[in-house]
N, CA, C and O of each residue as an XYZ file, in Angstrom:
876
protein
N       1.036     68.440    -85.066
C       0.673     68.307    -86.406
C       0.894     69.222    -87.276
O       1.193     68.858    -88.414
N       0.811     70.562    -86.983
C       1.261     71.600    -87.443
C       2.372     71.691    -87.826
O       2.432     72.062    -88.998
N       3.960     71.393    -87.024
C       4.815     71.009    -86.858
C       5.552     69.950    -88.026
O       6.375     70.282    -88.879
N       4.956     68.509    -87.770
C       4.873     68.039    -88.977
C       4.565     68.456    -90.474
O       5.237     68.227    -91.480
N       3.697     68.943    -90.381
C       3.119     69.604    -91.887
C       3.989     70.544    -92.422
O       4.450     70.458    -93.560
N       4.256     71.540    -91.546
C       5.274     72.417    -92.024
C       6.487     72.200    -92.260
O       7.074     72.667    -93.236
N       7.067     71.378    -91.289
C       8.679     70.784    -92.020
C       8.923     69.852    -92.711
O       9.940     69.768    -93.400
N       7.777     68.756    -92.623
C       7.678     68.274    -94.457
C       7.429     69.202    -95.422
O       8.154     69.251    -96.416
N       6.350     70.074    -95.249
C       6.423     70.930    -96.788
C       7.528     71.678    -96.724
O       7.943     71.716    -97.882
N       8.366     72.400    -95.918
C       9.603     72.807    -96.375
C      10.516     72.318    -96.720
O      11.080     72.794    -97.706
N      11.252     70.751    -95.834
C      11.577     69.604    -96.393
C      11.811     69.296    -98.089
O      12.860     69.186    -98.724
N      10.076     69.189    -98.622
C      10.317     68.728    -99.656
C      10.562     69.788   -100.876
O      10.936     69.629   -102.038
N      10.118     71.168    -99.960
C      10.261     72.117   -101.140
C      11.591     72.729   -101.908
O      11.721     73.842   -102.418
N      12.773     71.366   -101.803
C      14.160     71.663   -101.720
C      14.649     70.354   -102.105
O      14.003     69.386   -101.704
N      15.709     70.152   -102.834
C      16.060     68.834   -103.140
C      17.438     68.675   -102.052
O      18.242     69.558   -101.751
N      17.408     67.420   -101.647
C      18.833     66.700   -100.398
C      19.125     65.699   -101.516
O      18.402     64.851   -102.038
N      20.579     66.096   -101.760
C      21.907     64.953   -101.579
C      21.883     63.754   -100.758
O      21.511     64.075    -99.629
N      22.058     62.840   -100.820
C      22.309     61.701   -100.325
C      23.063     62.268    -99.288
O      22.899     62.352    -98.071
N      24.136     62.724   -100.258
C      25.782     62.839    -99.589
C      25.640     64.603    -98.580
O      26.643     65.160    -98.135
N      24.453     65.079    -98.448
C      24.736     66.459    -97.887
C      24.267     65.290    -96.350
O      23.452     64.372    -96.258
N      25.181     65.869    -95.412
C      25.461     65.586    -94.220
C      24.366     66.142    -93.489
O      24.033     65.419    -92.550
N      23.495     67.507    -93.650
C      22.503     68.004    -93.159
C      21.109     66.926    -93.034
O      20.352     66.856    -92.066
N      21.039     66.219    -94.167
C      20.119     65.275    -94.432
C      19.268     64.512    -93.321
O      18.082     64.433    -92.998
N      20.824     63.851    -92.793
C      20.331     62.864    -91.699
C      19.866     63.329    -90.433
O      19.134     62.590    -89.775
N      20.165     64.369    -90.034
C      19.645     65.239    -88.870
C      18.386     65.621    -89.042
O      17.611     65.412    -88.108
N      17.864     66.295    -90.321
C      16.610     66.437    -91.033
C      15.593     65.606    -90.849
O      14.513     65.977    -90.390
N      15.949     64.011    -91.308
C      15.099     63.034    -91.576
C      14.885     62.399    -90.069
O      13.838     61.852    -89.726
N      15.863     62.533    -89.356
C      15.528     62.218    -87.896
C      14.595     63.037    -87.185
O      14.036     62.658    -86.156
N      14.385     64.360    -87.817
C      13.842     65.396    -86.956
C      12.327     65.135    -87.192
O      11.403     65.312    -86.398
N      12.277     64.562    -88.780
C      11.043     64.427    -89.576
C      10.591     63.021    -88.776
O       9.500     62.969    -88.210
N      11.212     62.264    -88.776
C      10.516     60.506    -87.666
C      10.508     61.463    -86.592
O       9.558     62.162    -86.945
N      10.909     61.942    -85.566
C      10.539     62.191    -84.532
C       8.738     63.346    -84.549
O       7.727     63.227    -83.857
N       9.043     64.218    -85.522
C       7.378     64.460    -85.653
C       6.522     63.397    -86.283
O       5.376     63.381    -85.833
N       6.736     62.671    -87.037
C       5.940     61.653    -87.473
C       5.314     60.844    -86.343
O       4.107     60.647    -86.205
N       6.640     60.245    -85.274
C       5.929     60.027    -83.950
C       5.047     60.386    -83.081
O       4.260     59.613    -82.535
N       5.111     61.411    -82.923
C       4.324     62.717    -82.508
C       2.887     63.089    -82.925
O       2.007     63.658    -82.279
N       2.894     62.577    -84.266
C       1.371     62.508    -85.080
C       0.739     61.053    -84.239
O      -0.378     60.688    -83.871
N       1.530     60.733    -84.206
C       0.584     59.472    -83.981
C       0.434     59.509    -82.655
O      -0.718     59.166    -82.390
N       1.333     59.881    -81.249
C       0.983     60.330    -80.202
C      -0.001     61.302    -79.849
O      -0.576     61.372    -78.763
N      -0.154     62.033    -80.819
C      -1.679     62.717    -80.617
C      -2.756     61.882    -81.268
O      -3.920     61.977    -80.877
N      -2.512     61.308    -81.958
C      -3.701     60.757    -82.403
C      -4.073     59.126    -81.267
O      -5.137     58.519    -81.155
N      -2.936     58.892    -80.705
C      -3.182     57.940    -79.487
C      -4.046     58.902    -78.394
O      -5.165     58.474    -78.111
N      -3.724     59.853    -77.916
C      -4.259     60.749    -77.053
C      -5.454     60.963    -77.069
O      -6.221     60.868    -76.111
N      -5.808     61.390    -78.590
C      -6.967     61.370    -78.876
C      -8.527     60.308    -78.633
O      -9.714     60.467    -78.351
N      -7.320     58.916    -79.044
C      -8.092     57.766    -78.528
C      -9.073     57.554    -77.126
O     -10.104     56.993    -76.755
N      -7.947     58.442    -76.635
C      -8.175     58.083    -74.529
C      -8.901     59.315    -74.263
O      -9.140     59.540    -73.077
N      -9.438     60.454    -75.429
C      -9.976     61.731    -75.171
C      -9.006     62.896    -74.347
O      -9.554     63.856    -73.806
N      -8.192     62.797    -74.325
C      -7.270     64.107    -74.007
C      -6.870     64.990    -74.749
O      -6.685     65.996    -74.065
N      -6.563     65.214    -76.090
C      -6.429     66.238    -76.656
C      -7.376     66.810    -76.645
O      -6.916     67.930    -76.423
N      -8.617     66.967    -76.728
C      -9.329     68.117    -76.623
C     -10.480     67.834    -75.634
O     -10.668     66.699    -75.195
N     -11.265     68.916    -75.287
C     -12.716     68.377    -74.173
C     -13.986     68.341    -74.834
O     -15.025     67.770    -74.504
N     -13.675     69.161    -75.976
C     -14.723     68.672    -77.407
C     -14.556     67.408    -77.845
O     -13.403     67.131    -78.176
N     -15.374     66.553    -77.945
C     -15.795     65.035    -77.709
C     -15.487     65.130    -79.721
O     -14.784     64.251    -80.218
N     -15.958     65.996    -80.432
C     -16.153     66.198    -81.659
C     -14.582     66.233    -82.013
O     -13.888     65.257    -82.297
N     -14.120     67.774    -81.919
C     -12.723     68.363    -82.248
C     -11.735     67.495    -81.986
O     -10.626     67.587    -82.510
N     -12.223     66.156    -80.758
C     -10.752     65.513    -80.501
C     -10.674     64.403    -81.327
O      -9.627     63.930    -81.769
N     -12.002     63.921    -81.567
C     -11.935     62.694    -82.498
C     -11.388     63.140    -84.036
O     -10.573     62.449    -84.647
N     -11.980     64.450    -84.594
C     -11.280     64.560    -85.714
C      -9.587     64.894    -85.938
O      -8.887     64.561    -86.895
N      -9.210     65.640    -84.758
C      -7.626     65.510    -84.080
C      -7.347     64.374    -84.632
O      -6.769     64.286    -85.715
N      -7.765     63.307    -83.877
C      -7.324     61.595    -83.816
C      -7.118     61.066    -85.518
O      -6.178     60.542    -86.116
N      -8.511     61.500    -85.927
C      -8.556     61.137    -87.686
C      -7.420     61.446    -88.725
O      -6.734     60.780    -89.501
N      -7.524     62.579    -88.427
C      -6.451     63.459    -89.298
C      -5.000     63.295    -88.910
O      -4.132     63.300    -89.783
N      -4.739     63.165    -87.773
C      -3.066     62.668    -87.558
C      -3.060     60.972    -88.279
O      -2.142     60.700    -89.054
N      -3.927     60.106    -88.022
C      -3.829     58.972    -88.547
C      -3.728     59.153    -89.647
O      -2.687     58.735    -90.154
N      -4.554     59.727    -90.388
C      -4.920     59.990    -91.699
C      -3.627     60.550    -92.483
O      -3.362     60.080    -93.589
N      -2.602     61.827    -91.753
C      -1.573     61.800    -92.103
C      -0.664     60.879    -92.257
O       0.109     60.943    -93.213
N      -0.577     59.457    -90.976
C       0.461     59.017    -91.061
C       0.148     57.819    -92.039
O      -0.440     56.840    -91.579
N       0.383     57.840    -92.892
C       0.264     56.628    -94.056
C      -1.496     56.439    -94.061
O      -1.582     55.223    -93.890
N      -2.558     56.825    -94.135
C      -3.461     56.856    -94.215
C      -4.378     55.314    -93.073
O      -5.253     54.479    -93.301
N      -3.502     55.682    -91.881
C      -4.232     54.924    -91.281
C      -5.575     54.885    -90.543
O      -5.637     55.734    -89.654
N      -6.941     53.926    -90.715
C      -7.799     54.293    -90.011
C      -8.339     54.224    -88.317
O      -8.078     53.380    -87.459
N      -9.174     55.451    -88.241
C      -9.231     55.885    -86.986
C     -10.417     55.036    -86.228
O     -10.439     54.807    -85.018
N     -11.489     54.579    -87.277
C     -12.548     53.583    -86.956
C     -11.728     52.091    -86.454
O     -12.099     51.347    -85.546
N     -10.539     51.921    -87.323
C     -10.432     50.160    -87.142
C      -9.352     50.344    -85.706
O      -9.389     49.644    -84.694
N      -8.546     51.337    -85.946
C      -7.861     51.344    -84.974
C      -8.375     51.681    -83.278
O      -8.234     50.951    -82.296
N      -8.899     52.816    -83.350
C      -9.637     52.911    -81.747
C     -10.390     52.032    -80.960
O     -10.385     52.194    -79.740
N     -11.197     50.903    -81.595
C     -11.291     49.724    -80.841
C     -10.520     48.686    -80.838
O     -10.877     47.664    -80.253
N      -9.159     48.778    -81.585
C      -8.338     47.748    -81.344
C      -7.436     48.558    -80.659
O      -6.322     48.057    -80.807
N      -7.365     49.744    -79.861
C      -6.643     50.443    -79.041
C      -7.025     49.903    -77.902
O      -6.244     49.326    -77.145
N      -8.859     50.116    -77.586
C      -8.917     49.814    -76.370
C      -9.580     48.504    -76.133
O     -10.422     48.378    -75.245
N      -9.152     47.351    -77.051
C      -8.742     46.232    -76.869
C      -7.568     45.405    -76.129
O      -7.452     44.390    -75.442
N      -6.902     46.259    -76.581
C      -5.466     46.395    -76.078
C      -5.352     46.549    -74.248
O      -5.010     45.922    -73.245
N      -5.790     47.583    -74.602
C      -6.378     47.819    -72.357
C      -7.194     46.840    -72.288
O      -6.360     45.975    -72.019
N      -7.972     46.400    -72.312
C      -8.596     45.919    -72.023
C      -8.021     44.228    -71.417
O      -8.185     43.717    -70.309
N      -7.331     43.700    -72.624
C      -6.949     42.677    -72.353
C      -5.462     42.637    -72.605
O      -5.130     41.591    -73.162
N      -4.449     43.488    -72.352
C      -2.953     43.673    -72.496
C      -2.824     42.075    -71.945
O      -3.337     41.278    -71.159
N      -1.705     42.220    -72.997
C      -0.312     40.588    -72.896
C      -1.133     39.545    -72.655
O      -1.086     38.833    -71.652
N      -2.051     39.419    -73.758
C      -3.220     37.814    -73.555
C      -3.485     38.107    -75.208
O      -3.237     38.988    -76.031
N      -4.151     36.790    -75.147
C      -4.581     36.271    -76.806
C      -5.354     37.332    -77.218
O      -4.930     37.741    -78.298
N      -6.163     37.860    -76.884
C      -7.188     38.645    -77.494
C      -6.650     40.351    -77.181
O      -7.456     41.267    -77.016
N      -5.100     40.532    -77.143
C      -4.900     41.809    -77.245
C      -4.384     41.539    -78.336
O      -3.747     40.494    -78.460
N      -4.556     42.510    -79.489
C      -4.333     42.705    -80.908
C      -2.632     43.093    -81.055
O      -1.915     42.858    -82.027
N      -2.298     43.678    -79.918
C      -0.912     44.186    -79.806
C       0.016     43.390    -79.470
O       1.197     43.579    -79.759
N      -0.486     42.262    -78.723
C       0.359     41.002    -78.274
C       1.153     40.161    -79.313
O       0.797     40.267    -80.487
N       1.836     39.618    -79.113
C       2.522     38.532    -80.322
C       3.932     37.466    -79.911
O       4.137     37.328    -78.706
N       4.518     37.009    -80.516
C       5.666     36.120    -79.986
C       6.822     36.814    -79.858
O       7.144     37.827    -80.478
N       7.759     35.920    -78.587
C       8.610     36.740    -78.393
C       9.842     37.345    -78.916
O      10.565     38.204    -78.412
N       9.925     36.753    -79.964
C      11.065     37.068    -80.918
C      10.973     38.298    -81.293
O       9.858     38.468    -81.786
N      11.626     39.295    -81.305
C      11.172     40.883    -81.992
C      10.840     40.797    -83.241
O       9.871     41.509    -83.505
N      11.438     39.954    -84.496
C      10.976     39.952    -85.850
C       9.439     39.757    -86.001
O       8.572     40.451    -86.533
N       9.413     38.655    -85.392
C       8.111     37.871    -85.993
C       7.373     38.493    -84.987
O       6.286     37.943    -84.812
N       7.602     39.501    -84.228
C       6.355     40.270    -83.294
C       5.740     41.431    -84.593
O       4.799     41.829    -85.280
N       7.111     41.527    -84.231
C       6.946     43.650    -85.401
C       6.158     43.257    -86.857
O       5.430     44.061    -87.439
N       6.460     41.738    -87.389
C       5.913     41.504    -88.580
C       4.052     41.315    -88.789
O       3.309     41.727    -89.680
N       3.698     40.300    -87.205
C       2.637     40.242    -87.093
C       1.531     41.575    -86.843
O       0.359     41.755    -87.172
N       2.517     42.375    -86.109
C       2.066     43.912    -85.786
C       1.815     44.797    -87.140
O       0.821     45.398    -87.547
N       2.946     44.649    -87.590
C       2.421     44.940    -88.878
C       1.386     44.714    -90.110
O       0.645     45.463    -90.747
N       1.663     43.442    -90.140
C       0.222     42.441    -90.919
C      -1.124     43.149    -90.231
O      -1.988     43.630    -90.965
N      -1.257     43.186    -88.684
C      -2.210     43.669    -88.546
C      -2.813     44.965    -88.724
O      -4.012     45.242    -88.688
N      -1.815     45.731    -88.924
C      -2.263     47.177    -89.174
C      -2.320     47.803    -90.617
O      -3.166     48.524    -91.145
N      -1.252     47.335    -91.027
C      -0.998     48.165    -92.134
C      -1.855     47.426    -93.266
O      -1.650     46.217    -93.159
N      -2.804     47.730    -94.387
C      -3.424     47.490    -95.026
C      -3.416     47.672    -96.541
O      -3.312     48.856    -96.862
N      -3.494     46.846    -97.516
C      -3.306     47.134    -98.653
C      -3.366     48.440    -99.491
O      -2.525     48.838   -100.297
N      -4.446     48.976    -99.161
C      -5.288     49.904    -99.403
C      -4.257     51.094    -99.046
O      -4.111     51.968    -99.900
N      -3.490     51.187    -97.765
C      -3.216     52.494    -97.185
C      -1.733     52.408    -98.527
O      -1.470     53.312    -99.321
N      -1.038     51.146    -98.416
C       0.080     51.194    -99.929
C      -0.390     51.971   -100.714
O       0.172     53.061   -100.815
N      -1.547     51.696   -101.522
C      -1.891     52.354   -102.776
C      -2.053     53.412   -102.745
O      -1.767     54.043   -103.762
N      -2.566     54.100   -101.629
C      -2.730     55.287   -101.285
C      -1.579     56.287   -101.414
O      -1.455     57.320   -102.072
N      -0.710     55.578   -100.492
C       0.872     56.025   -100.422
C       1.161     56.108   -101.602
O       1.749     57.176   -101.775
N       0.996     55.166   -103.141
C       1.615     55.258   -104.081
C       0.991     56.037   -105.355
O       1.406     56.290   -106.486
N      -0.174     56.290   -104.656
C      -0.833     57.557   -105.648
C      -0.481     58.811   -105.232
O      -0.035     59.604   -106.061
N      -0.623     59.159   -103.947
C      -0.053     60.546   -103.504
C       1.318     60.575   -104.072
O       1.485     61.651   -104.646
N       2.141     59.975   -104.120
C       3.820     59.993   -104.472
C       3.731     60.488   -105.653
O       4.288     61.534   -105.989
N       2.917     59.677   -106.500
C       3.039     59.602   -108.026
C       2.636     61.195   -108.606
O       3.357     61.912   -109.300
N       1.190     61.514   -108.067
C       0.637     62.798   -107.706
C       1.482     64.116   -107.473
O       1.659     65.018   -108.293
N       2.159     64.001   -105.668
C       2.942     64.886   -105.883
C       4.019     64.749   -107.337
O       4.131     65.687   -108.126
N       4.546     63.806   -107.461
C       5.430     64.077   -108.494
C       5.189     64.442   -109.819
O       6.065     64.816   -110.598
N       3.678     64.304   -110.145
C       2.894     65.291   -111.153
C       2.854     66.936   -110.809
O       2.854     67.930   -111.535
N       2.830     66.804   -109.809
C       2.760     68.396   -109.341
C       4.198     69.330   -109.623
O       4.418     70.499   -109.940
N       5.052     68.098   -109.313
C       7.051     68.825   -109.706
C       7.566     68.172   -108.130
O       8.700     67.695   -108.094
N       6.797     68.160   -106.959
C       7.391     67.615   -105.738
C       8.746     66.558   -106.240
O       8.542     65.932   -107.280
N      10.041     66.355   -105.573
C      11.036     65.616   -106.095
C      10.406     64.154   -105.429
O       9.795     64.115   -104.361
N      10.647     63.163   -106.158
C      10.514     62.122   -105.526
C      11.596     61.807   -104.670
O      11.229     61.217   -103.654
N      12.709     61.995   -104.748
C      13.667     61.670   -103.830
C      13.298     62.312   -102.243
O      13.142     61.788   -101.140
N      13.258     63.501   -102.676
C      12.618     64.059   -101.207
C      11.153     63.537   -100.578
O      10.978     63.809    -99.390
N      10.411     63.032   -101.062
C       9.262     62.599   -100.504
C      10.262     61.107    -99.881
O      10.045     60.782    -98.714
N      11.019     60.505   -100.469
C      11.074     59.434   -100.039
C      12.141     59.346    -98.512
O      12.219     58.587    -97.547
N      12.887     60.668    -99.009
C      13.436     61.152    -97.751
C      12.357     61.540    -96.393
O      12.427     60.968    -95.306
N      11.332     62.670    -96.744
C      10.868     62.981    -95.426
C       9.632     62.610    -95.455
O       8.940     63.467    -94.906
N       8.960     61.633    -95.880
C       7.941     60.814    -95.621
C       7.564     58.626    -95.901
O       6.733     58.002    -95.241
N       8.184     58.203    -96.662
C       8.293     57.348    -96.843
C       9.264     56.614    -95.569
O       8.583     56.332    -94.584
N      10.466     56.335    -95.474
C      11.429     56.492    -94.519
C      11.376     56.733    -93.329
O      11.782     55.964    -92.457
N      10.838     57.897    -93.123
C      10.794     58.619    -91.465
C       8.939     57.740    -90.612
O       8.663     57.416    -89.457
N       8.152     57.678    -91.904
C       6.853     56.931    -91.483
C       7.464     55.595    -91.260
O       6.584     54.883    -90.778
N       8.457     55.002    -91.378
C       8.251     53.627    -91.578
C       9.450     53.572    -89.752
O       9.147     53.008    -88.701
N      10.356     54.142    -89.973
C      11.401     54.275    -88.698
C      10.372     54.660    -87.811
O      10.475     53.991    -86.783
N       9.305     55.548    -87.756
C       8.309     56.157    -86.749
C       7.676     54.754    -86.000
O       7.590     54.276    -84.869
N       7.301     54.431    -87.381
C       6.969     52.893    -86.714
C       7.237     51.834    -85.781
O       6.494     51.347    -84.929
N       8.793     51.476    -86.177
C       9.729     51.069    -85.678
C       9.503     51.506    -84.370
O       8.983     50.801    -83.505
N       9.926     52.786    -84.191
C      10.115     53.333    -82.897
C       8.733     52.832    -82.080
O       8.685     51.969    -81.204
N       7.814     53.490    -82.529
C       6.435     53.076    -81.670
C       6.353     52.088    -81.244
O       5.812     51.875    -80.159
N       7.136     50.734    -82.364
C       6.576     49.406    -81.866
C       7.456     48.880    -80.590
O       6.980     48.238    -79.653
N       8.858     49.279    -80.727
C       9.882     49.150    -79.803
C       9.848     49.456    -78.835
O       9.862     48.621    -77.931
N       9.772     51.107    -78.524
C       9.307     51.290    -77.281
C       7.743     51.729    -76.776
O       7.453     52.417    -75.797
N       6.974     51.200    -77.610
C       5.755     51.184    -76.934
C       4.847     49.969    -76.844
O       3.716     49.886    -76.365
N       5.437     49.257    -77.288
C       5.216     47.996    -77.384
C       5.763     46.918    -77.228
O       5.353     45.953    -76.581
N       6.803     47.043    -77.867
C       7.931     45.469    -77.350
C       8.540     45.539    -76.435
O       8.679     44.452    -75.876
N       9.111     46.531    -75.870
C      10.067     46.465    -74.292
C       8.904     46.686    -73.298
O       9.301     46.320    -72.191
N       7.456     47.196    -73.228
C       6.813     47.502    -72.389
C       6.066     45.891    -71.745
O       5.813     45.527    -70.597
N       5.896     45.246    -73.035
C       5.527     44.025    -72.947
C       6.033     42.991    -73.264
O       5.440     42.089    -72.673
N       6.975     42.532    -74.006
C       7.828     41.267    -74.558
C       7.767     40.412    -73.215
O       7.875     41.094    -72.196
N       7.584     38.789    -72.997
C       7.438     37.783    -72.241
C       8.418     37.331    -72.468
O       8.828     37.661    -73.581
N       9.104     36.637    -71.888
C      10.356     35.784    -71.531
C      10.391     34.588    -70.796
O      11.542     34.342    -70.438
N       9.314     33.492    -70.323
C       9.402     33.345    -69.210
C      10.938     32.632    -68.469
O      11.451     32.587    -67.351
N      11.224     32.185    -69.746
C      12.931     31.027    -69.335
C      13.853     32.471    -68.957
O      15.054     32.250    -68.804
N      13.588     33.339    -68.859
C      14.420     34.540    -68.477
C      13.739     35.539    -66.727
O      14.329     36.353    -66.016
N      12.596     35.066    -66.643
C      12.013     35.471    -65.726
C      11.339     37.294    -66.079
O      11.064     38.141    -65.230
N      11.239     37.418    -67.569
C      10.839     38.599    -68.010
C       9.224     39.280    -68.196
O       8.726     40.285    -68.703
N       8.873     38.343    -67.624
C       6.666     38.221    -67.886
C       6.742     39.844    -66.582
O       7.257     39.908    -65.466
N       5.975     40.933    -67.410
C       5.462     41.536    -66.817
C       4.699     40.825    -65.518
O       3.887     39.983    -65.902
N       4.745     40.918    -64.552
C       3.859     40.098    -63.118
C       3.351     41.286    -62.680
O       3.563     41.519    -61.490
N       2.544     42.368    -63.494
C       1.677     43.195    -62.496
C       0.435     43.341    -63.223
O       0.153     42.767    -64.275
N      -0.522     44.424    -62.365
C      -1.777     44.396    -62.702
C      -1.880     44.946    -64.302
O      -2.928     44.748    -64.915
N      -1.199     45.367    -64.692
C      -1.400     45.994    -66.422
C      -0.343     45.248    -67.243
O      -0.307     45.461    -68.455
N       0.465     44.446    -66.717
C       1.644     43.339    -67.276
C       2.258     44.472    -68.351
O       2.016     44.600    -69.551
N       3.060     45.174    -67.558
C       3.921     46.252    -68.371
C       4.711     46.125    -67.380
O       4.669     45.601    -66.267
N       5.927     47.092    -68.404
C       6.826     47.785    -67.687
C       7.029     48.993    -68.116
O       6.408     49.388    -69.103
N       8.147     49.999    -67.305
C       8.165     50.959    -67.768
C       9.657     51.599    -67.363
O      10.329     51.242    -66.395
N      10.048     52.731    -68.428
C      11.763     53.109    -68.198
C      11.652     53.460    -67.035
O      10.636     53.417    -66.342
N      12.869     53.889    -66.708
C      13.308     54.445    -65.428
C      12.808     56.057    -65.574
O      12.353     56.453    -66.647
N      12.910     56.782    -64.625
C      12.426     58.220    -64.767
C      13.874     58.960    -65.520
O      14.756     59.348    -64.755
N      14.002     59.075    -66.555
C      15.347     59.789    -67.127
C      14.771     60.451    -68.444
O      14.891     60.069    -69.608
N      14.146     61.496    -67.956
C      12.647     62.027    -68.855
C      13.443     62.682    -70.404
O      12.663     62.681    -71.356
N      14.782     63.185    -70.698
C      15.215     63.662    -71.468
C      15.041     61.974    -72.321
O      13.945     61.791    -72.851
N      15.619     61.334    -72.382
C      15.744     59.891    -73.034
C      13.840     59.578    -73.223
O      13.345     59.397    -74.336
N      13.089     59.572    -72.055
C      12.133     59.363    -72.449
C      11.075     59.909    -73.783
O      10.252     59.434    -74.566
N      11.775     61.352    -73.413
C      10.811     62.360    -74.415
C      11.396     61.930    -75.989
O      10.716     62.013    -77.011
N      12.446     61.578    -75.941
C      13.032     61.227    -77.385
C      12.918     60.195    -77.847
O      12.986     60.151    -79.075
N      12.703     58.951    -77.116
C      12.704     57.935    -77.720
C      10.960     57.964    -77.878
O      10.577     57.301    -78.842
N      10.168     58.443    -77.301
C       8.978     57.904    -77.314
C       7.668     58.910    -77.142
O       6.509     58.587    -77.401
N       8.105     60.189    -76.651
C       7.294     61.233    -76.352
C       6.712     60.003    -74.786
O       5.809     59.169    -74.857
N       7.403     60.242    -73.805
C       7.214     59.280    -72.502
C       6.674     58.020    -72.300
O       6.692     57.132    -71.448
N       6.093     58.302    -73.595
C       5.374     56.449    -73.898
C       6.013     55.175    -73.352
O       5.385     54.189    -72.966
N       7.338     55.318    -73.368
C       7.940     54.470    -72.630
C       7.703     54.342    -70.956
O       7.725     53.305    -70.293
N       7.519     55.432    -70.587
C       6.442     55.611    -69.252
C       5.720     54.645    -69.183
O       5.199     54.873    -68.091
N       4.953     53.022    -69.783
C       4.138     52.511    -70.148
C       3.476     52.041    -68.630
O       2.397     52.625    -68.519
N       3.628     51.567    -67.960
C       2.571     51.098    -66.867
C       1.778     52.070    -66.092
O       0.684     51.806    -65.593
N       2.655     53.725    -65.979
C       1.808     54.550    -65.727
C       0.975     54.945    -66.521
O       0.116     55.686    -66.042
N       0.881     54.607    -68.100
C      -0.031     55.201    -69.159
C      -1.413     54.371    -68.846
O      -2.538     54.871    -68.834
N      -0.975     52.525    -68.511
C      -2.135     51.409    -68.457
C      -2.788     52.335    -67.401
O      -3.940     52.738    -67.562
N      -1.898     52.736    -66.102
C      -2.732     52.749    -64.802
C      -3.578     53.961    -64.942
O      -4.740     54.002    -64.538
N      -2.825     55.177    -65.661
C      -4.129     56.476    -65.908
C      -3.637     56.845    -67.199
O      -2.762     57.670    -67.462
N      -4.491     55.940    -68.177
C      -4.912     56.320    -69.376
C      -5.385     57.435    -70.219
O      -5.369     57.548    -71.445
N      -5.896     58.397    -69.111
C      -6.389     59.717    -69.747
C      -5.417     60.658    -69.179
O      -5.830     61.782    -68.893
N      -4.189     60.365    -68.976
C      -3.324     61.474    -68.392
C      -2.200     61.391    -70.101
O      -1.543     60.529    -70.685
N      -2.605     63.098    -70.341
C      -1.812     62.335    -72.087
C      -0.575     62.717    -71.670
O      -0.191     63.055    -70.550
N       0.306     62.574    -73.248
C       1.802     62.548    -72.865
C       2.836     63.341    -72.511
O       3.916     62.751    -72.534
N       2.865     64.156    -72.283
C       3.406     65.287    -71.119
C       3.008     65.594    -70.137
O       3.296     66.637    -69.548
N       2.056     64.502    -69.666
C       1.884     64.902    -67.979
C       2.201     63.730    -67.439
O       1.820     63.411    -66.313
N       3.024     62.881    -68.292
C       3.124     61.495    -68.152
C       4.436     61.415    -66.995
O       4.329     60.482    -66.199
N       5.666     62.315    -66.836
C       6.364     62.086    -66.397
C       6.132     62.757    -64.592
O       6.963     62.568    -63.704
N       4.998     63.427    -64.436
C       4.575     63.160    -63.064
C       3.935     62.019    -62.620
O       3.290     61.788    -61.598
N       4.292     61.221    -63.763
C       3.056     60.105    -62.609
C       4.663     58.954    -62.377
O       4.592     57.741    -62.179
N       5.524     59.482    -62.441
C       6.622     58.458    -62.257
C       6.699     58.271    -60.568
O       7.625     58.597    -59.825
N       5.426     57.644    -60.228
C       5.976     57.245    -58.661
C       5.117     55.852    -58.851
O       4.241     55.404    -58.111
N       5.644     55.308    -60.080
C       5.446     53.745    -59.961
C       6.078     52.902    -59.619
O       7.085     52.769    -60.314
N       5.911     51.707    -58.258
C       6.381     50.556    -57.368
C       7.310     50.027    -58.993
O       8.241     49.317    -58.613
N       7.333     50.120    -60.218
C       7.620     49.120    -61.551
C       8.704     50.281    -62.159
O       9.533     50.008    -63.027
N       8.607     51.111    -61.779
C      10.150     52.070    -62.510
C      11.303     51.533    -61.993
O      12.398     51.990    -62.321
């Protein structure tokens, strides 16, 4: 969370031209840090950020709040429902097999109108304080959306999508697939969250220890 906040502060303290070639690697880095923000909140949902449950819970709350004002009280029970009922009608993360329809349903379930309102209020308040609107678009609005897309694609869609006609129903206890053990790629795509069968097998394993669990028969 500290890296995300520091980079956001530094990036928004200057003006970036859309023609500046260094803008796009910087936006990609901020997208990656947004994803890390959510992964930290996710680990907090499993109690692995801190041995102190109060501190663990507040880290999770802060990370979700920083990520477009998401609600810990709403996301925590939904995430544990996902683990209990993965790949079924009772799984809040599950959806129709087509990527677009599933993503739309996923966003509709998790993004509420008040989050958009709060983002708009924050945007205008920071502009009033002197922060450039273009910088907030470049380093908050676009990276947060790209991170949401990244988390959905690598952390939900690829591990759980079902296509019975092509024999692609995950047929194991966790109804989950997993990426092959290519640790650099797995880290860059979603902080090893693509090792998804392993996560469901051992949900109390923090993200940075998931590579050590790659003995899955579904690798």
